[in-house]
C-alpha atoms as one frame of an Amber mdcrd trajectory, in Angstrom:
protein
 -85.557 -47.198 -74.361 -83.504 -49.742 -76.290 -79.881 -49.973 -77.482 -79.583
 -50.060 -81.053 -76.501 -51.340 -82.809 -76.124 -49.426 -86.028 -73.861 -52.401
 -87.958 -74.649 -55.414 -89.954 -71.276 -56.847 -88.969 -71.630 -60.112 -87.173
 -68.239 -59.307 -85.247 -69.707 -56.362 -83.784 -72.769 -58.044 -82.735 -70.929
 -60.595 -81.029 -68.467 -58.216 -79.315 -71.379 -55.757 -78.026 -72.885 -59.166
 -76.805 -69.985 -59.984 -74.903 -70.451 -56.792 -72.649 -73.733 -58.193 -71.358
 -76.086 -55.624 -73.227 -79.419 -56.402 -74.873 -79.722 -54.720 -78.090 -81.482
 -54.649 -81.532 -79.493 -54.682 -84.649 -80.520 -51.965 -87.343 -77.610 -51.437
 -89.892 -77.131 -48.148 -91.293 -77.478 -47.194 -95.002 -75.126 -44.245 -94.654
 -72.270 -44.127 -97.329 -69.001 -44.424 -95.634 -67.252 -41.489 -97.274 -64.382
 -39.716 -95.725 -64.070 -36.154 -95.608 -60.463 -35.581 -96.788 -60.692 -32.042
 -95.639 -60.611 -33.310 -92.025 -58.008 -35.102 -89.947 -58.009 -38.810 -90.402
 -59.450 -39.356 -86.820 -61.967 -36.626 -87.181 -62.991 -38.116 -90.376 -63.612
 -41.423 -89.055 -65.711 -40.015 -85.982 -67.721 -38.367 -88.623 -68.269 -41.306
 -90.579 -69.376 -43.366 -87.351 -71.519 -40.349 -86.491 -73.312 -40.367 -89.677
 -74.033 -43.782 -89.374 -75.603 -43.250 -85.860 -77.480 -40.234 -86.947 -79.161
 -42.153 -89.775 -80.324 -44.846 -87.618 -81.239 -42.435 -84.827 -83.905 -41.037
 -87.102 -85.677 -44.411 -87.286 -85.124 -44.481 -83.413 -85.550 -41.301 -81.833
 -86.387 -42.464 -78.227 -83.360 -45.108 -78.308 -79.704 -45.198 -77.628 -77.774
 -45.641 -80.961 -74.362 -47.237 -81.229 -72.370 -47.090 -84.596 -68.785 -47.804
 -85.329 -66.305 -47.867 -88.401 -63.046 -49.460 -88.851 -60.181 -48.998 -91.263
 -56.775 -50.242 -92.027 -54.022 -47.875 -92.369 -50.583 -48.891 -93.948 -47.846
 -46.170 -94.877 -50.531 -43.566 -95.049 -52.931 -45.518 -97.235 -56.550 -46.409
 -96.056 -57.478 -49.988 -96.787 -61.230 -50.409 -96.578 -62.959 -53.594 -97.615
 -61.484 -55.262-100.732 -63.985 -54.995-103.818 -62.988 -58.584-105.034 -60.437
 -61.660-104.311 -57.609 -59.915-106.409 -57.847 -56.680-104.253 -57.981 -58.869
-101.023 -54.827 -60.697-102.089 -52.864 -57.262-102.964 -53.909 -55.797 -99.575
 -52.627 -58.905 -97.813 -49.279 -58.760-100.010 -49.054 -55.172 -98.662 -49.571
 -55.983 -95.101 -47.272 -59.122 -95.050 -44.125 -58.535 -92.806 -45.378 -55.176
 -92.094 -46.799 -53.193 -88.952 -50.154 -51.266 -89.775 -52.646 -49.534 -88.050
 -56.291 -50.497 -87.210 -58.515 -47.516 -86.373 -62.282 -47.655 -85.188 -64.397
 -44.686 -84.985 -67.287 -45.112 -82.381 -70.379 -42.894 -81.993 -73.239 -43.088
 -79.317 -76.284 -40.768 -79.923 -79.242 -40.372 -77.424 -81.558 -37.452 -78.362
 -79.253 -34.410 -77.951 -76.470 -36.296 -76.420 -73.469 -37.302 -79.047 -70.101
 -38.934 -78.138 -67.425 -39.808 -80.474 -64.011 -41.767 -79.998 -61.278 -43.195
 -81.934 -59.349 -46.109 -80.760 -56.142 -47.116 -82.671 -54.212 -50.553 -82.540
 -50.852 -51.371 -84.115 -50.856 -55.063 -85.918 -47.481 -56.390 -86.860 -48.204
 -59.131 -89.310 -45.493 -61.966 -89.825 -44.295 -62.720 -93.384 -46.825 -64.406
 -95.358 -46.518 -66.929 -98.230 -48.192 -66.174-101.390 -50.055 -69.717-101.004
 -51.600 -68.739 -97.612 -52.795 -65.575 -99.071 -54.296 -66.922-102.014 -55.904
 -69.765 -99.880 -57.223 -67.270 -97.417 -58.732 -64.830-100.287 -60.270 -67.768
-102.042 -62.591 -68.563 -98.801 -64.375 -65.020 -99.666 -63.898 -64.187 -96.102
 -61.721 -61.001 -96.413 -64.229 -59.217 -98.719 -66.390 -57.978 -95.738 -63.312
 -56.900 -93.655 -61.335 -53.672 -93.529 -57.882 -54.582 -94.603 -58.953 -57.829
 -96.193 -58.514 -59.938 -93.006 -60.258 -61.050 -89.685 -57.709 -61.242 -86.934
 -59.567 -63.859 -85.265 -59.866 -65.982 -88.316 -56.230 -66.394 -89.223 -52.699
 -66.381 -87.452 -51.455 -63.695 -89.499 -50.403 -61.392 -86.609 -47.349 -61.862
 -84.664 -48.268 -58.926 -82.298 -50.788 -56.580 -81.430 -50.043 -53.433 -79.444
 -53.350 -51.881 -78.334 -56.956 -53.285 -78.245 -57.302 -56.701 -79.668 -61.088
 -56.330 -80.059 -60.708 -52.958 -81.921 -58.873 -55.070 -84.560 -62.027 -57.227
 -84.698 -64.134 -54.289 -85.129 -65.398 -52.793 -81.693 -62.890 -51.808 -78.858
 -64.579 -53.301 -75.624 -63.045 -51.327 -73.033 -63.893 -47.863 -74.623 -67.409
 -49.003 -75.807 -68.326 -50.236 -72.379 -67.059 -46.718 -70.888 -68.926 -44.877
 -73.326 -72.195 -46.849 -72.774 -71.610 -46.470 -69.023 -71.141 -42.703 -69.321
 -74.710 -42.235 -71.003 -76.050 -44.652 -68.505 -75.063 -42.141 -65.784 -78.059
 -40.029 -67.169 -81.057 -40.842 -64.846 -83.167 -40.909 -68.126 -81.172 -43.570
 -69.817 -82.016 -47.139 -69.228 -81.622 -49.924 -71.373
């Protein structure tokens, strides 16, 4: 039995490695479509669960971990920017404001399914247009929810909650969820 990380995010891979687990990366091809009829946290859990279920279909005897992260400001969801201009607009909207970073996590093993959502509040300092444009020009924002990687730039003046959640995988909750499933005598990875 193996642990499978259903994500192509190098940041999630690095974070999961820091917990000491050996695992295989098999990214999900599932569409990240939110069910607008569900409350936001439930919809986020469902996206993570859809990713985990899709990968579990290829690994029916393994434990699958999936996650999905969004940024939320003034009730608006910011996913990954489509291009540099979109990244610039996202960063302008985050400048000198507080926003929420939410990560839905799902773990599946056969009939066992567990989901959680972790929320962190991130307070950005006032950003100059020059630093926004300079960061956007690197291309780095394009694969990150909200258009930034907190570990790459000093835009945040404060984080309330899990810092690793803002990167893409809340370590404390993920470790607890993996420990919960390892309490099953059948599960060893």
